[in-house]
N, C-alpha and C positions, 0 to 999 in steps of 0.2 A: 338427337344428334344426327347429322347427315352422314352419309357414307360416300366415299370416293374411292374408286379403284384406279390403281396406276400400274403401268407395265414397266418393268426394269430389266435391263440386261443381267445375265447371271452374275457378272462381276459386281454390279451395284447391289444386287440382292444379297450377295455374300457379305459385302461391306456393311449393309444395314444390319444383317443378322449378327455380325461380329460386334457392332456398336451396341446393339441391344444387350448382348451377353456381357460385354465388358463394362458398360456404364450403368447396368442395373435397371434398365427399362423392362417393364413387364411384357410389352409387345412392340412390334415394329410400328404400330399406330402411335404409341406414346412417343417413340423416338421422332417420327415424322411431325407430330404435333409440336414437339419442342423445337424442332428446326424451323417450322413455320412461325411460331411465336417469336423466336430470336430474330428471324428475318423481318417480321413486322416491326419489332422494337428497333432494329437497326435502321429501317426505313424511316420510322418516325423521328429517331434521333438525328438522322441525316437531314431531314426536313427542317428540324429546329436549328441545327447548326447553320444550314444555308440561309435560313431566315435571319438568324442573328448576324451572320457575316454580311448580309445585305443592308443592315441598319447602320446609321451613322452613330459612331460612338459619342456619348455625351461628355465624357471626361476620360482621361487616361487611366488605365488600370496600373497605377504605380504603387510605390510603397505606402504613400499616404492614403490611397483608396483602400488598400487591404487593411491598414490600421483602422480606418473608419469602420470597416465591416466588423473587425474584431471588437472594437469599442461598442458597436451597436449590439452585438451578440452578448457581450458582458453585461450591458445595461438590461437587456431583455432577461437574461438569466437571473440577475440580481432582483429585478422586479418580480419575476415569477416566484423566486424564493420568498420574498416578502409577502406576496399574496397567499402562498400556501401556509406560511407560518401564522398569518393573520387569521386564516380560515381555521387552522388548528386551535389557536387560542380562543376563538369564539366558540368552538365546539366544546371546550373544557368548561366554559362558564356556566 
């Protein structure tokens, strides 16, 4: 693991120390790593949202669209249940 040193004004150092104590982090490094991970995730999500917003919708996301999604999930769940019961019955033979 690489090391990075940062300089903080006293007020920010006090804030970091407070967050470490209140949120249960073991060290200030753990707290800063978590902040960086969250920022990275936020940046990736923003990129995905912008990419999605730039695409042309293929069909409207209306009630019929969401019902189709529910139906597809229900079929997948039903098929998965059949596959596992078939596997179980084969194991008993």
